[in-house]
Backbone as JSON Lines, residues from 0, in Angstrom:
{"i":0,"aa":"M","n":[-15.94,-38.33,-10.7],"ca":[-15.5,-37.83,-12.0],"c":[-14.44,-38.76,-12.58]}
{"i":1,"aa":"F","n":[-13.39,-39.06,-11.82],"ca":[-12.37,-40.0,-12.26],"c":[-12.57,-41.32,-11.52]}
{"i":2,"aa":"A","n":[-12.12,-42.38,-12.13],"ca":[-12.19,-43.68,-11.47],"c":[-11.06,-43.75,-10.45]}
{"i":3,"aa":"T","n":[-11.37,-43.54,-9.19],"ca":[-10.34,-43.48,-8.17],"c":[-10.05,-44.84,-7.54]}
{"i":4,"aa":"N","n":[-10.67,-45.89,-8.05],"ca":[-10.35,-47.19,-7.49],"c":[-9.09,-47.78,-8.09]}
{"i":5,"aa":"Y","n":[-8.48,-47.06,-9.03],"ca":[-7.19,-47.46,-9.59],"c":[-6.1,-46.66,-8.89]}
{"i":6,"aa":"P","n":[-5.12,-47.31,-8.31],"ca":[-4.09,-46.57,-7.56],"c":[-3.29,-45.6,-8.44]}
{"i":7,"aa":"M","n":[-3.05,-45.97,-9.67],"ca":[-2.27,-45.1,-10.55],"c":[-3.02,-43.8,-10.83]}
{"i":8,"aa":"T","n":[-4.31,-43.86,-10.99],"ca":[-5.11,-42.65,-11.23],"c":[-5.01,-41.71,-10.03]}
{"i":9,"aa":"T","n":[-5.06,-42.26,-8.85],"ca":[-4.96,-41.44,-7.65],"c":[-3.58,-40.78,-7.56]}
{"i":10,"aa":"I","n":[-2.55,-41.52,-7.92],"ca":[-1.19,-40.97,-7.88],"c":[-1.04,-39.85,-8.91]}
{"i":11,"aa":"V","n":[-1.57,-40.03,-10.1],"ca":[-1.47,-39.01,-11.15],"c":[-2.23,-37.76,-10.75]}
{"i":12,"aa":"I","n":[-3.43,-37.91,-10.21],"ca":[-4.22,-36.76,-9.79],"c":[-3.52,-36.03,-8.65]}
{"i":13,"aa":"A","n":[-3.0,-36.75,-7.69],"ca":[-2.29,-36.13,-6.57],"c":[-1.04,-35.4,-7.06]}
{"i":14,"aa":"S","n":[-0.36,-35.97,-8.03],"ca":[0.83,-35.32,-8.59],"c":[0.47,-34.04,-9.31]}
{"i":15,"aa":"L","n":[-0.6,-34.05,-10.07],"ca":[-1.04,-32.84,-10.77],"c":[-1.46,-31.75,-9.79]}
{"i":16,"aa":"V","n":[-2.13,-32.13,-8.74],"ca":[-2.52,-31.15,-7.72],"c":[-1.28,-30.58,-7.04]}
{"i":17,"aa":"L","n":[-0.3,-31.42,-6.75],"ca":[0.93,-30.95,-6.14],"c":[1.68,-29.98,-7.05]}
{"i":18,"aa":"V","n":[1.79,-30.31,-8.31],"ca":[2.48,-29.43,-9.27],"c":[1.74,-28.1,-9.4]}
{"i":19,"aa":"A","n":[0.43,-28.14,-9.49],"ca":[-0.36,-26.91,-9.6],"c":[-0.19,-26.05,-8.35]}
{"i":20,"aa":"T","n":[-0.14,-26.67,-7.19],"ca":[0.04,-25.92,-5.95],"c":[1.41,-25.27,-5.9]}
{"i":21,"aa":"V","n":[2.44,-26.0,-6.29],"ca":[3.79,-25.44,-6.29],"c":[3.89,-24.29,-7.29]}
{"i":22,"aa":"L","n":[3.32,-24.45,-8.47],"ca":[3.33,-23.37,-9.47],"c":[2.6,-22.14,-8.96]}
{"i":23,"aa":"W","n":[1.48,-22.34,-8.26],"ca":[0.73,-21.22,-7.71],"c":[1.55,-20.49,-6.66]}
{"i":24,"aa":"I","n":[2.25,-21.23,-5.81],"ca":[3.08,-20.6,-4.78],"c":[4.23,-19.81,-5.41]}
{"i":25,"aa":"V","n":[4.84,-20.37,-6.44],"ca":[5.93,-19.67,-7.13],"c":[5.4,-18.4,-7.8]}
{"i":26,"aa":"L","n":[4.25,-18.48,-8.46],"ca":[3.65,-17.3,-9.08],"c":[3.37,-16.23,-8.04]}
{"i":27,"aa":"F","n":[2.78,-16.62,-6.92],"ca":[2.47,-15.67,-5.86],"c":[3.74,-15.01,-5.33]}
{"i":28,"aa":"A","n":[4.77,-15.79,-5.06],"ca":[6.01,-15.25,-4.52],"c":[6.7,-14.32,-5.51]}
{"i":29,"aa":"Q","n":[6.73,-14.69,-6.78],"ca":[7.38,-13.85,-7.79],"c":[6.65,-12.53,-7.98]}
{"i":30,"aa":"V","n":[5.34,-12.59,-8.04],"ca":[4.57,-11.37,-8.22],"c":[4.68,-10.48,-6.99]}
{"i":31,"aa":"L","n":[4.62,-11.06,-5.81],"ca":[4.75,-10.29,-4.58],"c":[6.12,-9.62,-4.51]}
{"i":32,"aa":"A","n":[7.16,-10.36,-4.85],"ca":[8.51,-9.78,-4.85],"c":[8.63,-8.65,-5.87]}
{"i":33,"aa":"D","n":[8.01,-8.82,-7.03],"ca":[8.07,-7.78,-8.06],"c":[7.31,-6.53,-7.63]}
{"i":34,"aa":"V","n":[6.17,-6.72,-6.99],"ca":[5.4,-5.57,-6.5],"c":[6.22,-4.8,-5.48]}
{"i":35,"aa":"L","n":[6.82,-5.5,-4.55],"ca":[7.57,-4.82,-3.5],"c":[8.89,-4.24,-4.0]}
{"i":36,"aa":"R","n":[9.45,-4.8,-5.05],"ca":[10.7,-4.32,-5.64],"c":[10.49,-3.11,-6.55]}
{"i":37,"aa":"S","n":[9.29,-2.95,-7.05],"ca":[9.0,-1.93,-8.05],"c":[9.09,-0.53,-7.46]}
{"i":38,"aa":"H","n":[9.94,0.3,-8.04],"ca":[10.1,1.68,-7.57],"c":[9.11,2.63,-8.25]}
{"i":39,"aa":"D","n":[8.5,2.21,-9.33],"ca":[7.57,3.1,-10.02],"c":[6.15,3.03,-9.46]}
{"i":40,"aa":"L","n":[5.9,2.13,-8.52],"ca":[4.61,2.07,-7.86],"c":[4.7,2.8,-6.53]}
{"i":41,"aa":"G","n":[3.66,3.56,-6.22],"ca":[3.6,4.23,-4.93],"c":[3.11,3.28,-3.85]}
{"i":42,"aa":"G","n":[3.04,3.77,-2.64],"ca":[2.61,2.95,-1.52],"c":[1.18,2.47,-1.65]}
{"i":43,"aa":"G","n":[0.3,3.35,-2.15],"ca":[-1.11,2.97,-2.32],"c":[-1.29,1.89,-3.38]}
{"i":44,"aa":"A","n":[-0.55,2.02,-4.46],"ca":[-0.65,1.02,-5.53],"c":[-0.09,-0.32,-5.08]}
{"i":45,"aa":"K","n":[1.02,-0.27,-4.33],"ca":[1.58,-1.52,-3.81],"c":[0.61,-2.19,-2.85]}
{"i":46,"aa":"T","n":[-0.02,-1.39,-2.0],"ca":[-1.0,-1.93,-1.06],"c":[-2.17,-2.55,-1.8]}
{"i":47,"aa":"A","n":[-2.63,-1.89,-2.85],"ca":[-3.75,-2.42,-3.64],"c":[-3.37,-3.74,-4.3]}
{"i":48,"aa":"W","n":[-2.18,-3.81,-4.9],"ca":[-1.75,-5.06,-5.55],"c":[-1.6,-6.18,-4.55]}
{"i":49,"aa":"V","n":[-0.98,-5.9,-3.4],"ca":[-0.8,-6.94,-2.39],"c":[-2.14,-7.41,-1.86]}
{"i":50,"aa":"T","n":[-3.06,-6.48,-1.62],"ca":[-4.4,-6.86,-1.16],"c":[-5.1,-7.71,-2.22]}
{"i":51,"aa":"F","n":[-4.98,-7.32,-3.47],"ca":[-5.59,-8.08,-4.56],"c":[-4.99,-9.48,-4.65]}
{"i":52,"aa":"L","n":[-3.67,-9.58,-4.42],"ca":[-3.02,-10.89,-4.44],"c":[-3.46,-11.77,-3.28]}
{"i":53,"aa":"I","n":[-3.7,-11.17,-2.14],"ca":[-4.11,-11.96,-0.98],"c":[-5.56,-12.39,-1.1]}
{"i":54,"aa":"V","n":[-6.43,-11.49,-1.59],"ca":[-7.86,-11.8,-1.69],"c":[-8.13,-12.78,-2.82]}
{"i":55,"aa":"L","n":[-7.58,-12.52,-3.98],"ca":[-7.77,-13.39,-5.15],"c":[-6.39,-13.75,-5.71]}
{"i":56,"aa":"P","n":[-5.7,-14.7,-5.09],"ca":[-4.29,-14.94,-5.44],"c":[-4.05,-15.33,-6.89]}
{"i":57,"aa":"L","n":[-4.75,-16.31,-7.41],"ca":[-4.48,-16.75,-8.78],"c":[-4.89,-15.7,-9.79]}
{"i":58,"aa":"L","n":[-6.09,-15.18,-9.64],"ca":[-6.56,-14.15,-10.57],"c":[-5.72,-12.88,-10.45]}
{"i":59,"aa":"G","n":[-5.37,-12.5,-9.22],"ca":[-4.54,-11.32,-9.02],"c":[-3.17,-11.47,-9.65]}
{"i":60,"aa":"G","n":[-2.57,-12.64,-9.5],"ca":[-1.26,-12.88,-10.1],"c":[-1.3,-12.85,-11.61]}
{"i":61,"aa":"L","n":[-2.32,-13.46,-12.18],"ca":[-2.44,-13.45,-13.65],"c":[-2.72,-12.06,-14.19]}
{"i":62,"aa":"I","n":[-3.57,-11.3,-13.52],"ca":[-3.86,-9.93,-13.96],"c":[-2.61,-9.07,-13.83]}
{"i":63,"aa":"Y","n":[-1.85,-9.26,-12.75],"ca":[-0.6,-8.51,-12.59],"c":[0.36,-8.81,-13.73]}
{"i":64,"aa":"L","n":[0.48,-10.09,-14.08],"ca":[1.38,-10.45,-15.18],"c":[0.93,-9.85,-16.5]}
{"i":65,"aa":"L","n":[-0.38,-9.78,-16.72],"ca":[-0.88,-9.16,-17.94],"c":[-0.66,-7.65,-17.93]}
{"i":66,"aa":"A","n":[-0.88,-7.02,-16.78],"ca":[-0.8,-5.57,-16.71],"c":[0.64,-5.06,-16.66]}
{"i":67,"aa":"R","n":[1.49,-5.73,-15.89],"ca":[2.84,-5.21,-15.66],"c":[3.93,-6.22,-15.96]}
{"i":68,"aa":"G","n":[3.61,-7.32,-16.59],"ca":[4.58,-8.39,-16.82],"c":[5.7,-8.02,-17.76]}
{"i":69,"aa":"G","n":[5.46,-7.12,-18.68],"ca":[6.49,-6.76,-19.65],"c":[7.69,-6.09,-19.02]}
{"i":70,"aa":"S","n":[7.47,-5.32,-17.97],"ca":[8.59,-4.61,-17.34],"c":[9.15,-5.37,-16.14]}
{"i":71,"aa":"T","n":[8.63,-6.54,-15.85],"ca":[9.13,-7.33,-14.73],"c":[10.6,-7.69,-14.93]}
{"i":72,"aa":"H","n":[10.95,-8.1,-16.12],"ca":[12.34,-8.47,-16.42],"c":[13.26,-7.27,-16.24]}
{"i":73,"aa":"D","n":[12.84,-6.09,-16.69],"ca":[13.67,-4.91,-16.57],"c":[13.96,-4.57,-15.11]}
{"i":74,"aa":"R","n":[12.93,-4.65,-14.26],"ca":[13.12,-4.37,-12.84],"c":[14.05,-5.4,-12.2]}
{"i":75,"aa":"H","n":[13.9,-6.66,-12.56],"ca":[14.76,-7.7,-12.01],"c":[16.21,-7.51,-12.47]}
{"i":76,"aa":"A","n":[16.41,-7.18,-13.74],"ca":[17.76,-6.95,-14.26],"c":[18.41,-5.75,-13.58]}
{"i":77,"aa":"L","n":[17.65,-4.7,-13.33],"ca":[18.18,-3.53,-12.65],"c":[18.61,-3.89,-11.23]}
{"i":78,"aa":"T","n":[17.81,-4.67,-10.53],"ca":[18.15,-5.1,-9.18],"c":[19.43,-5.92,-9.18]}
{"i":79,"aa":"L","n":[19.58,-6.82,-10.16],"ca":[20.79,-7.63,-10.23],"c":[22.03,-6.79,-10.52]}
{"i":80,"aa":"R","n":[21.88,-5.78,-11.4],"ca":[23.02,-4.9,-11.69],"c":[23.45,-4.13,-10.45]}
{"i":81,"aa":"V","n":[22.49,-3.61,-9.71],"ca":[22.81,-2.85,-8.49],"c":[23.48,-3.75,-7.47]}
{"i":82,"aa":"E","n":[22.94,-4.96,-7.28],"ca":[23.53,-5.88,-6.31],"c":[24.94,-6.29,-6.72]}
{"i":83,"aa":"R","n":[25.16,-6.5,-8.01],"ca":[26.49,-6.87,-8.48],"c":[27.47,-5.72,-8.28]}
{"i":84,"aa":"G","n":[27.03,-4.5,-8.55],"ca":[27.88,-3.34,-8.31],"c":[28.23,-3.19,-6.85]}
{"i":85,"aa":"D","n":[27.26,-3.39,-5.96],"ca":[27.53,-3.32,-4.53],"c":[28.53,-4.39,-4.11]}
{"i":86,"aa":"F","n":[28.37,-5.6,-4.66],"ca":[29.29,-6.69,-4.34],"c":[30.7,-6.38,-4.82]}
{"i":87,"aa":"E","n":[30.83,-5.86,-6.03],"ca":[32.15,-5.52,-6.56],"c":[32.79,-4.39,-5.76]}
{"i":88,"aa":"D","n":[31.99,-3.41,-5.31],"ca":[32.53,-2.35,-4.46],"c":[33.02,-2.91,-3.14]}
{"i":89,"aa":"Y","n":[32.29,-3.86,-2.59],"ca":[32.69,-4.49,-1.32],"c":[34.01,-5.25,-1.51]}
{"i":90,"aa":"I","n":[34.13,-5.98,-2.6],"ca":[35.36,-6.73,-2.87],"c":[36.54,-5.77,-3.01]}
{"i":91,"aa":"R","n":[36.35,-4.66,-3.72],"ca":[37.43,-3.68,-3.87],"c":[37.81,-3.1,-2.52]}
{"i":92,"aa":"Q","n":[36.81,-2.8,-1.69],"ca":[37.07,-2.23,-0.38],"c":[37.85,-3.21,0.5]}
{"i":93,"aa":"V","n":[37.46,-4.46,0.49],"ca":[38.16,-5.47,1.29],"c":[39.57,-5.68,0.75]}
{"i":94,"aa":"A","n":[39.73,-5.71,-0.56],"ca":[41.06,-5.91,-1.16],"c":[41.97,-4.74,-0.84]}
{"i":95,"aa":"N","n":[41.45,-3.52,-0.83],"ca":[42.28,-2.34,-0.54],"c":[42.63,-2.26,0.96]}
{"i":96,"aa":"S","n":[41.77,-2.79,1.82],"ca":[42.06,-2.72,3.25],"c":[43.13,-3.73,3.66]}
{"i":97,"aa":"K","n":[43.37,-4.77,2.86],"ca":[44.38,-5.77,3.17],"c":[45.78,-5.29,2.85]}
{"i":98,"aa":"E","n":[45.89,-4.28,2.01],"ca":[47.21,-3.81,1.57],"c":[47.88,-2.97,2.59]}
């Protein structure tokens, strides 16, 4: 399909494959983390999404983003707020124990 007897062509194709692979891994990890972080999904729904991601990773990730992508940011922001509150409580507790 491509003229692979040119070294530069081989390097460009290999680079594109590498970038696509890294993007696919990032998509898979983000969607998997969002599925497991989601409190509005039950155990059966989480199992179905994870199975769908494992069986058809790229298609499953894209369908997940289409179906539930709008609320992904909200769930992530909520997690960050909770973690920040826990951290601030820990700092207050440590600061009060030193006195």
